[in-house]
N, C-alpha and C positions, 0 to 999 in steps of 0.2 A: 446721849440725847441732844446735847448742845454742840452741834458741829462747828468746827473752826475753819474747815477748808473746803467742804463740798460745794458751798455756794460760790466760793471764789473760782473753783474749777469750772463750775457750770457757766459762770459769766465769761471766763477765759476762752471757752469753746468758740464763742462768736468771733473773737479776735483771731484765733488760730484758723478758723474756717475762712475768714476774709483774707488772711495771709496766703493760704493755699490757693484761693481763687486768684489772687494777684499773681502767684507763681505760674498757675496754669495759663492765665491770659497772656502773661509776658512771654512764656515759651511758645505759645501758638503764634503770637505776633512775630516773634523772632524767626521761627522756621518759615512762616509764610513770606516774610520780607526777604529772607535769604534764598529760599528754594522755590517759592510759589505754592499755591494752594494744592496742586495735584500731588506733589511729593511730600506733603506735610505728614500724612499718616505713616508712610513708609519710613521717613526719617525718625519719627517719634518712636515707633516700635523697634527700629534698628538700634536705637541708642537708649533703650529703656533703663539700663543700669545707670547710665550717666544722669538721666533725669531724676531717678530715685536718690542718687547721691547728692545731687544739687539741691533738690527740694528738702531732703531730710536734713542736710547740714545747715541750711538756712533756718529751718524751723527749730532745730536743736540750739543753734547759736542764739536765736531770738529768745528762746526759753531761758537759756543760761544767763543772758544779759538782762532779763526782767521785762522784756517787751510785752509779755502776755499777762503781767501783773496788773490787772485792770483797776485795782483799788488805788493805784498811785498814778498820777499824771506826770509824765516826764517833760522836762523843758525841751525847747528846740535843740539846744546844744546836746543834751543827752540822747535825743532821738538820732542826731547825726552820729554820735559816738557809737551807739548800738548798731546803727546801720553799717558803719565802717567795719565794726567787729563781725557782724553776721556775714557780710560779703567776703571779708578776708578769711574767715573760718571756712566758708564754702569753697573758696579757691584753694585753700590749703588741703582740704579733704579730697577734692578732685585731683589735685596734683599728686598727693600721696597715693591714692588708689590707682591712678594711671601708672605710676612708677612701680607699685607693687604688682600690678597685673601686666608687667613686661611692656610698659610704654604704650598700652592700648589707649587710643584717643577716645575718651568717654563721651565728650561733646566737642564739636568743632569750635574753634576759637571765635569765628564770626557769630555763630549762633549763641555761644555762651556770652559773648560781649553784649550782643543785642538783648539777650534775656536779662542780664544784670541791669542794663540801662533802663529797659521797660519796667522791670520789677521795682527798681529804686524809685523811678518817677511816680509810678502808681501808688506804691505803698507809702512813700513819704507824703504824697498829696493826701491820702486817706488819713494818715495819722496827724498831720498838721492842720488839715482843713475840715475833713468830712466826719471824722469820728465823733467829735463833740456834738455835732448836730444829730448824727445817727443814734447815739446812745443817750440822748436827752429826751427822746420822744418815743411814743408808740409802745409796742409790746416789749421792747428791750429795757424800758425803765422799770426799776424795782419798786413795788408798792410795799410799804412797811407799816406795821401796826406796832406801837410801843405800849407795853403793859405798864401803866403808871403815867403820871403827869407832873411829877415834882421836879426838883432840881436835877436829879440824876437823869430822868427821862429827857429833860431839856438839853442836857449836855450830850446825851447819846444822839439826839436829833441833829445837833450841830455837826457831829462826826459824820453821820450818814448823808446829810444834805450838803456836804462840802462840794462846791461847784467843780472842783478839780478832780473829783472821783468819777470814773467811768466804769460801767454804766451809771447814769444818774439815779439817785434814790429819792423817793418822795414819801414822807410820813403822811398817811391818809387818815389816821385816827389815834387818839389816846384811848387806851382801854382801861376803864375803871372797874375793878372787881368789887362787887357788893358782898358784904357779910350777910350772915343769916338773918339779922334783924333790920337790915337796911332796905329801903324802898327806892325804886327808880324815881329819878327826878322828873317832875312833870314838864319842866322847860328844857329845851335843847341848850346845851352849853358848848361854847367854843373857847379854847385857850390858845393864844398865839396863832390865830387863824386856822386852827386845826380842831375839828369836832371831837368832843368827848363822848365816847360810847360806853354806856353802862351795861353790865351783864353780871350774872352770878357765875361761879366757877363751872357749874355743870353745863351751862350753855356756851361757855367761852369758845370752844372749838367751832361750833356752827356759826357763831357771830363773826369770828375772824375769817372763816372761809367765805361768808357772804360779802365781806368787804373786799374780796379779791386780792388778799395779801399774798405776796411772795415770801415775806419774811416777817417773823415776830421777834421782838427784842424785849427782854426783861428789863424794865426800868423802874422797879419798885424801890422807893427809898426805905420802906419798911418791909421786912421779909416775912410778915405774919401769914401772908397768903401763899408764899412761895412753894412749900412742900405740897400743899393741897392742889396746886396747879399741875404737878408733874404728870398725872395720868392724861390730862387734856393736852399737855404739850407733846407727850409721846404720840398721841393720836394725830395731832397736827403734823408732826414730823413724818409719820407714815402716809400722810395724805399729800406729801410733797412740799409742805411749807417749812422753810428753814427757821430754826429756833436758835437764837444767839443770846449768850450771857453778856452783861456789860463789859467784862474784861475782854472777851473775844472781839466785840465790836470795836473797842478802843485799840486793840492790837492790830486788827486787820485794816482798819480805816485811818489810823493815825501813825502806824509804824512804831508805837511805843507802848510800854507797859506801865500804866498809871499807878503810882504808889498807893493812892487812896482806894484802889480796887483790889489790892493784894492782901493776902493773909498767909499764914504759915502753911495751910493746907494747899493753896494754889502753888506756892513756891515748891512744896514737896513734890507735887505732881509734875511740875515743870522739870525738876531734877531727875525724876524717874523716867520721864519721856524724852529727855535730852538725847540728841544724836551725837553729842560730843565724843563718847567712847568709840564710836564707829568712824567718825569723820576725822579725828585728830591725826591719825597716821597718814592718811592721804593729804591732809592739810599741811603736815610738816614737810612732806616731799615736795609739794607744790611751792611751799615757802622757800625752800632751798633753791629750786630751779628759778623761781621768779626773782629772788633777791640777787642771785648771781647774774642773771641777764640784766636786771635793772642797774646793778653796780657797774657792769661793763659799759652800758649805754651812758650812764651818768658820770663816768670817770672824767672825761674832758671838762664837763660843766663843774664837777666837784673841784678840780684843780683851779679853775677860774674863780670859784667862790672862795677857796682857801687863800688865793692871792689877794682878792679884794678885802677879806677880813684882816689879813696881815698888813696890807698897805694902810688901812684905816687906823690900826693900832699896832705899830711895829713891836712894841714891848710886851704885848699881851698874847696869850696863847690863841691858836687858831680854833682848837676844839674845846668844847665845854663838856666835862664829864660830871654826871650827877647821879646820885643814888635814887633808884626808882623801885617800886614794888611790883614784882612779877607774879606769875601764877603760883597759887597756894602760899602767898606771902613771902616768896623768895626775893631777896634784895639783890639787885644787879646794878652795874654801872652803865648808864645810857649815854651814848655819844651823840653830840650835835655840834654843828658849827656855832661858834660863839656869836650871840646876837646882842648881848648886854655888855655893859662895862665890866671889867675884870673884878671890881670891888662892889658889884651890884647888891650883894646881900651881906656885906661886912657888918652893917649896923642892925639890920632887920631880921636876919635869919631867913628861914623858909617862909615865903609869902607868895600869894598869887600875883601873876603879872596882870596889870591893868591894860585897858584898851589903848590909852595914850601914855604908856609907861615911860617916864623920862629916862629910865636906865637903859632903854633900848637904843642902840647905835643907829646911825643913818643907814649903813649897809644892812644891819640887822632887820630893820623894818622891811626892806625889800625881800630879804631871805624869808622872813616870817609870812609875808603876804603870799608868796608862791611856794611856801614849804620847802625851800631849798636848804634850810638849815638842818633838815632831817635826813639828808643823804647819808651821813655816817651811820645811821641806824640800820642800814643794810648789814653791817657787821654784827649788830646785835641779833638780827634775824638769823644769820648764818650760824651764830653761836648757840641759838636755841633759847635766848632770853626773851625774844619777841616773835610775833608773827606779822605777816603782811597786813592782816586785818584782825582787829580786836579792840577791846576797850583801851582808852588812853592810859598809859602807865603814869601813875601819880607818885609823888614823893611820900615816903613812909610817914613823915610828920603830918602831912595833910590828910592822908588816909585815916590815920588814927583819930584825928579830930572830927572828920566827916562821919566816921562810923558811929560816933557817939550821938550825932545829931540827926542822921538820916537812916531810917529803917531799911534793912536789906542791903546796905551799902557793901557789906563784906561779900555779897554774892559775886561781885565783879572779879574777885581773885580766882574764881573757878575757871575762867577763860584766860588764855595767854594774851597779854597786852599786845596792841598792834600799832604799826606805823600809821595806819588810817583805820577808821572804824565807822560804824553806823551813827554813833552819837556825833562824831566829828563832822560828818557831812550833813547831818540833819539839824544841828544846833550850833549857833555861833559860839566863839570862844567865851567861856564863862569865868567869872572872878568872884562868885559869891556862893553861899550855901544854897540859895534858891536855884542858881544855875546848875550847881552840882546835882540837885534833885532831878531837874529836868533831863540832864544828860544821863543820869542813872537809869531813867525810864527807857531811854533808847538803848543803853547797854544791856538792860535786862531783856528787852525785846530781841536783841541780837543773840544773846546767850540761849534764849528759849527757842529761837528759830534758826540756829546755826546750820549752814549748809555751804557747800562750795559754790552753788549758784548765787547765794546772797553775797558771798565774798567777792565774786566776780562783779556783781552789780555795784558794790561799794567801790571797788578799784576803778571801774569805768567812770563812776560819778565823781571820784576824786580827781580825775583828769580835768574837770571843770575848774577846780581850785588851782591846779598846777598851771593850766593854760590861761585862765582869766583872772586868777587871784581873788576869787570869790569864795566865801566860806560855805555857802549853801545855796540851794535853789530857792527862788522866791515864787 
């Protein structure tokens, strides 16, 4: 009854449609400019296989890179990265298919170049300038009714009306459900500039439809009415109104799984529905290929880093090996370039690193800022101790302590730890139990929504940290 994906897919259709329109307009302009109006139809039909490959590969690349995930707003840097990825992927597919089909030229170089230039200019303009205005007004805006008006309902409203979410959502009413002995209030009420609409459960469906709602969100702090609303909620769903639970709203619109909305039943369902058993084999193959390529590319840089570490502290080791907890509680040695003094934990034992930790060396600060200290972890990935993407591997002592204080913390061990991860790009470096809770919420979201597409999006967004030295998007 409570869908978690159909409303996202429905909203994404508009982005895909506009992307296809950009591709069509760009190709028409390119052919007209290259050959003129009279030969346009003949050229298009004569190279239809090339157009299909070009359009299809751009759309697939944008999907994999997360460009159609309208519930998240990408930064300008991320838009440029995904644009480069989609164009590069399209060129690779066209080159590969041309070679496979005995060097047949699927699209002329001039036409292809002009199509890429026009498509890039139009699509980037739309994403950077026009989309926010387009999806903030008119019929594309989502009208939401929240059942309830307490603290939970207020929190859900803040998630839905985040200005960085496209299309924009607007809560049009709080819906108060009246019990059998309750009477309608004679005076109209408004809470936080939103009207409170009262109704009994039997008339709930008609009232919500009359408000023109596209979406209904359950925001009851007390669940005494919840089971009684199910028949009406099912009726709404079949009338085309989306019905979302608090947990689904939090996950879809914040990219995390709040601990205060979790219980054993929801975690059990997440485990049963997890795609990990299917994905992990392909994920392992992609990890091996990606880590080999990355290790070869980073080899010259790694040698320079090793030299810098050695020159700063000639008598100390270049690498730092540390026990970390892997999948299913397996302990392994994680390798990093040393960024702290050699005796950093001689007196304290295992402790969190602080933001301005005095134990970090001058070279170490630079390495940490750009994550260059993690280059040796490609060896851990090749060995199968780690993945390219996953929860951050923690020390056994810290995990044991956090598991006693944070519910569901042990769930992290079901996924292989990663060089980068959803929590790492979404939340700054943490050094407290509260930080660990927030990062766990992102890790649980990743584990529940594991896919190769999400892995690719994380890797592309990690490039911001590597290039700009920033921990997360603002």
